[in-house]
C-alpha positions as CSV (number, residue, x, y, z in Angstrom):
1,M,-3.4,-8.0,23.5
2,P,-5.9,-5.1,23.9
3,R,-9.4,-5.7,22.9
4,G,-10.2,-5.0,19.3
5,H,-6.6,-5.4,18.1
6,K,-6.6,-9.0,17.0
7,P,-4.5,-9.9,13.9
8,P,-6.5,-10.5,10.7
9,S,-7.8,-14.0,10.2
10,Q,-6.7,-16.2,7.3
11,R,-10.1,-15.5,5.7
12,Q,-9.6,-11.7,6.0
13,L,-6.1,-12.0,4.5
14,R,-7.3,-14.2,1.6
15,V,-10.4,-12.0,0.8
16,G,-8.3,-8.9,1.1
17,E,-5.7,-10.2,-1.4
18,E,-8.4,-11.3,-3.8
19,L,-10.0,-7.9,-3.7
20,R,-6.6,-6.3,-4.2
21,H,-6.2,-8.2,-7.4
22,I,-9.7,-7.5,-8.6
23,I,-9.5,-3.7,-7.9
24,A,-6.0,-3.5,-9.6
25,S,-7.3,-5.3,-12.7
26,I,-10.4,-3.0,-12.9
27,I,-8.2,0.1,-12.6
28,E,-5.7,-1.3,-15.1
29,R,-8.3,-1.9,-17.7
30,G,-9.0,1.8,-17.7
31,D,-12.8,1.5,-17.5
32,I,-13.1,4.2,-14.9
33,R,-14.0,7.5,-16.5
34,D,-12.9,10.1,-14.0
35,P,-10.7,13.1,-14.9
36,D,-8.5,12.6,-11.8
37,L,-7.8,9.0,-12.8
38,A,-7.5,9.3,-16.5
39,G,-4.1,8.3,-17.7
40,R,-2.8,7.7,-14.2
41,A,-1.0,4.5,-13.3
42,I,-2.2,3.4,-9.8
43,T,-0.7,0.8,-7.6
44,V,-3.0,-1.0,-5.1
45,T,-0.6,-2.0,-2.4
46,E,-2.9,-3.5,0.2
47,V,-6.6,-4.1,1.0
48,R,-7.5,-4.5,4.7
49,I,-10.9,-6.0,5.3
50,S,-12.9,-5.9,8.5
51,P,-13.7,-9.1,10.4
52,D,-17.3,-9.1,9.2
53,L,-16.1,-8.6,5.5
54,K,-18.4,-5.6,5.1
55,N,-15.7,-2.9,4.9
56,A,-12.5,-2.8,3.0
57,T,-9.8,-0.1,3.2
58,V,-7.8,0.1,-0.1
59,F,-4.3,1.5,0.1
60,V,-3.1,3.1,-3.1
61,V,-0.1,5.0,-4.3
62,P,0.4,6.7,-7.7
63,L,3.0,4.7,-9.7
64,G,6.1,6.8,-10.1
65,G,5.1,9.2,-7.4
66,G,3.0,12.3,-7.6
67,E,0.1,13.9,-5.9
68,V,-2.2,11.4,-4.2
69,A,-5.1,13.6,-3.0
70,P,-6.7,13.9,-6.5
71,L,-6.2,10.2,-6.9
72,I,-8.1,9.4,-3.7
73,K,-10.9,11.8,-4.7
74,G,-11.3,10.2,-8.0
75,L,-11.4,6.7,-6.5
76,K,-14.0,7.8,-4.0
77,R,-16.2,9.0,-6.9
78,A,-15.7,5.7,-8.7
79,R,-16.5,3.6,-5.6
80,A,-19.9,2.5,-6.8
81,F,-18.6,1.4,-10.2
82,L,-15.7,-0.5,-8.5
83,R,-18.2,-2.3,-6.1
84,H,-20.4,-3.2,-9.1
85,E,-17.5,-4.7,-11.0
86,M,-16.2,-6.5,-7.9
87,A,-19.6,-8.1,-7.4
88,R,-19.3,-9.6,-10.8
89,Q,-15.9,-11.1,-10.1
90,I,-16.1,-12.4,-6.5
91,D,-18.4,-14.7,-4.7
92,L,-19.2,-13.1,-1.3
93,R,-22.5,-12.7,0.5
94,A,-22.1,-8.9,0.5
95,V,-19.7,-6.8,-1.5
96,P,-17.6,-4.8,1.0
97,D,-17.9,-1.0,1.1
98,L,-14.7,0.6,-0.1
99,F,-12.6,3.2,1.6
100,F,-9.5,4.6,0.0
101,E,-6.3,5.8,1.7
102,A,-2.9,6.8,0.6
103,D,-0.2,4.2,1.4
104,T,2.5,6.0,3.3
105,S,4.6,2.9,4.0
106,F,7.0,3.7,1.2
107,D,7.6,7.2,2.6
108,E,8.0,5.8,6.1
109,A,10.5,3.2,4.9
110,T,12.5,6.0,3.1
111,R,12.5,8.1,6.3
112,I,13.7,5.2,8.4
113,E,16.4,4.3,5.8
114,T,17.6,8.0,5.9
115,L,17.7,7.9,9.7
116,L,19.7,4.7,9.7
117,R,22.2,6.1,7.3
118,S,22.7,9.3,9.2
119,P,26.2,9.8,10.6
120,A,25.1,9.9,14.3
121,V,23.2,6.6,14.0
122,R,26.0,4.9,12.0
123,R,28.5,6.0,14.7
124,D,26.2,4.5,17.4
125,L,25.8,1.3,15.5
126,S,29.5,0.9,14.8
127,P,30.9,-2.1,16.8
128,D,34.2,-0.3,17.3
129,A,35.3,3.3,16.7
130,A,38.4,1.9,15.0
131,E,36.3,0.0,12.4
132,P,34.2,2.7,10.6
133,L,31.3,1.5,8.5
134,P,31.5,1.9,4.7
135,P,30.1,5.2,3.4
136,A,26.3,5.3,3.1
137,D,26.4,6.0,-0.6
138,S,28.7,3.1,-1.5
139,D,27.1,0.5,-3.7
140,D,28.8,-2.7,-2.7
141,G,25.6,-4.8,-3.2
142,A,25.6,-6.0,0.4
143,D,22.5,-4.2,1.3
144,D,20.3,-5.2,-1.6
145,G,19.2,-8.5,0.0
146,A,20.7,-10.6,-2.9
């Protein structure tokens, strides 16, 4: 594995998940007074923390979709408030510095799903040309993981 690309440790994962819950609860309470965040439902999808626990990247997405750029700007302005509130709720030697990014994993998953359902890919994945796959828009419940 190349240098600097180690998987996160259990401590990083545990602290990142705890920070995700804390940040989500602070945002949910509505204590942040920023015009770009007022009345917006925000989902904190992931928090990745550095190995030294001093920097945390917070991945967010607006609930129900919408423009993410103003959301990121508002969260950057509220960073000091969020760190202050986090310090009250978590027992760490130093409260990590927060960096905010838009979570594009949902968009990427949708793009991949669209590609997999395209006729060219479906034709290539078909085990036999005589056995066509069911139409992409059919809802037979087989692809929902249930």
